[in-house]
KOLKEVO-450192 format. One line per field, with one value per residue (C-alpha): residue number from 1; residue in three letters; x, y, z. Coordinates in nm, 3 decimals. Layout:
BEGIN
seq <- [NUM,...]
type <- [ALA,...]
px <- [X,...]
py <- [Y,...]
pz <- [Z,...]
This chain:
BEGIN
seq <- [1,2,3,4,5,6,7,8,9,10,11,12,13,14,15,16,17,18,19,20,21,22,23,24,25,26,27,28,29,30,31,32,33,34,35,36,37,38,39,40,41,42,43,44,45,46,47,48,49,50,51,52,53,54,55,56,57,58,59,60,61,62,63,64,65,66,67,68,69,70,71,72,73,74,75,76,77,78,79,80,81,82,83,84,85,86,87,88,89,90,91,92,93,94,95,96,97,98,99,100,101,102,103,104,105,106,107,108,109,110,111,112,113,114,115,116,117,118,119,120,121,122,123,124,125,126,127,128,129,130,131,132,133,134,135,136,137,138,139,140,141,142,143,144,145,146,147,148,149,150,151,152,153,154,155,156,157,158,159,160,161,162,163,164,165,166,167,168,169]
type <- [UNK,UNK,UNK,UNK,UNK,UNK,UNK,UNK,UNK,UNK,UNK,UNK,UNK,UNK,UNK,UNK,UNK,UNK,UNK,UNK,UNK,UNK,UNK,UNK,UNK,UNK,UNK,UNK,UNK,UNK,UNK,UNK,UNK,UNK,UNK,UNK,UNK,UNK,UNK,UNK,UNK,UNK,UNK,UNK,UNK,UNK,UNK,UNK,UNK,UNK,UNK,UNK,UNK,UNK,UNK,UNK,UNK,UNK,UNK,UNK,UNK,UNK,UNK,UNK,UNK,UNK,UNK,UNK,UNK,UNK,UNK,UNK,UNK,UNK,UNK,UNK,UNK,UNK,UNK,UNK,UNK,UNK,UNK,UNK,UNK,UNK,UNK,UNK,UNK,UNK,UNK,UNK,UNK,UNK,UNK,UNK,UNK,UNK,UNK,UNK,UNK,UNK,UNK,UNK,UNK,UNK,UNK,UNK,UNK,UNK,UNK,UNK,UNK,UNK,UNK,UNK,UNK,UNK,UNK,UNK,UNK,UNK,UNK,UNK,UNK,UNK,UNK,UNK,UNK,UNK,UNK,UNK,UNK,UNK,UNK,UNK,UNK,UNK,UNK,UNK,UNK,UNK,UNK,UNK,UNK,UNK,UNK,UNK,UNK,UNK,UNK,UNK,UNK,UNK,UNK,UNK,UNK,UNK,UNK,UNK,UNK,UNK,UNK,UNK,UNK,UNK,UNK,UNK,UNK]
px <- [3.388,3.662,3.858,4.086,3.939,3.948,3.672,3.636,3.574,3.329,3.133,3.200,3.037,2.701,2.687,2.679,2.434,2.206,2.269,1.978,1.726,1.912,1.896,1.496,1.521,1.807,1.998,2.408,2.578,2.933,3.178,3.444,3.599,3.964,4.119,4.375,4.097,4.210,3.981,3.988,3.646,3.315,3.301,2.883,2.803,2.959,2.823,2.505,2.493,2.611,2.413,2.097,2.213,2.271,1.860,1.767,1.908,1.795,1.444,1.408,1.635,1.499,1.438,1.819,1.940,2.299,2.403,2.753,3.000,3.256,3.560,3.850,4.090,4.111,4.327,4.256,3.875,3.734,3.436,3.240,2.924,2.651,2.489,2.184,1.936,1.610,1.575,1.582,1.397,1.102,1.244,0.948,1.043,1.443,1.416,1.291,1.492,1.651,1.372,1.221,0.902,0.987,0.978,1.072,0.748,0.452,0.411,0.779,0.701,0.956,0.914,1.107,1.343,1.672,1.801,1.718,1.955,2.237,2.232,2.243,2.513,2.756,2.707,2.872,3.108,3.242,3.112,2.869,2.642,2.459,2.251,2.340,2.006,2.028,1.662,1.638,1.921,1.924,2.103,2.435,2.436,2.796,2.963,3.242,3.408,3.743,3.938,4.041,3.762,3.908,3.832,3.628,3.236,2.973,2.792,2.468,2.220,1.835,1.827,1.989,2.278,2.093,2.071,1.737,1.486,1.221,0.880,0.791,0.483]
py <- [6.049,6.182,6.506,6.743,7.030,7.286,7.231,7.556,7.698,7.464,7.583,7.924,7.848,7.704,8.024,8.241,8.061,8.029,8.400,8.601,8.324,8.387,8.743,8.743,8.610,8.840,8.575,8.535,8.239,8.169,7.971,7.862,7.582,7.728,7.770,7.478,7.139,6.938,6.683,6.364,6.301,6.316,6.724,6.704,6.441,6.676,6.957,6.794,6.681,7.030,7.253,7.045,7.052,7.441,7.456,7.293,7.490,7.855,7.689,7.588,7.863,8.168,8.501,8.710,8.326,8.222,7.921,7.819,7.553,7.448,7.167,7.023,6.747,6.428,6.200,6.092,6.199,6.555,6.636,6.918,7.053,7.226,7.432,7.633,7.836,7.611,7.575,7.220,6.906,6.740,6.363,6.232,6.399,6.327,5.961,5.932,6.268,6.065,5.871,5.970,6.190,6.268,6.689,6.923,7.066,7.067,7.385,7.425,7.326,7.069,6.693,6.561,6.423,6.634,6.457,6.128,6.225,6.378,6.024,5.805,6.021,6.039,5.684,5.706,5.897,5.610,5.843,5.918,6.206,6.237,6.513,6.708,6.813,7.139,7.173,7.566,7.675,7.457,7.129,7.049,6.832,6.633,6.502,6.272,6.171,6.013,6.289,6.047,5.866,5.484,5.261,5.519,5.581,5.275,5.220,5.409,5.142,5.079,4.911,5.015,5.193,5.408,5.764,5.776,5.769,5.462,5.518,5.348,5.096]
pz <- [9.053,9.271,9.263,9.430,9.576,9.892,10.137,10.224,9.837,9.816,10.151,9.995,9.687,9.857,10.130,9.855,9.700,9.960,10.086,9.946,10.102,10.448,10.389,10.361,10.718,10.856,10.847,10.908,10.741,10.863,10.683,10.963,10.777,10.695,10.350,10.383,10.426,10.053,9.980,9.730,9.704,9.511,9.529,9.342,9.606,9.876,9.769,9.783,10.112,10.277,10.069,10.182,10.535,10.506,10.328,10.612,10.846,10.662,10.672,11.024,11.211,11.351,11.218,11.268,11.333,11.240,11.076,11.117,10.920,11.122,10.990,11.136,11.077,11.242,11.087,10.747,10.809,10.781,11.032,10.942,11.141,11.037,11.333,11.325,11.572,11.503,11.854,11.893,11.773,11.950,12.059,11.831,11.517,11.582,11.592,11.234,11.092,10.882,10.737,10.382,10.366,10.724,10.797,11.102,11.096,10.880,10.765,10.606,10.313,10.137,10.055,10.357,10.135,10.221,10.522,10.353,10.075,10.313,10.487,10.187,9.997,10.310,10.306,9.977,10.049,10.312,10.603,10.871,10.972,11.337,11.485,11.799,11.946,12.190,12.277,12.300,12.112,11.793,11.586,11.502,11.222,11.255,10.903,10.952,10.566,10.492,10.323,10.020,9.902,9.890,9.579,9.420,9.576,9.605,9.273,9.301,9.243,9.403,9.722,10.082,9.931,9.674,9.732,9.584,9.903,9.891,10.026,10.322,10.276]
């Protein structure tokens, strides 16, 4: 359900929750979203998107690296970016990155569902997600959503609009 909130406060909450994990790798978490961007959208769905992107950034970034969340308003849309220092993604992995059960590296653990959930949740928020690969440096995940969710979100049903990933056969 749609509610009004400040995006920067949501990001603060996520970064505070992720702080202990990042500190174990001596990583910096930086919120560059500003304090004035007000959204009227599904807060829990957006929280899931940002939290998954931040957790991935922590997991794949180098020790001592920096994870930054940027945001800007573009007309009726919000564009936010989660930048990491993972060193970039190999092209063979990049092409299937949003597919279920695909992981950036075999030794990092997890189910390989985080980015699938991100992509489906962003779609339900009537937005788009993309990745800017910066080989040798890192990745920037770019999410663009409307600042106001029009007509509510899509129904959570099975099929192509489901948030639940489907296994490949």
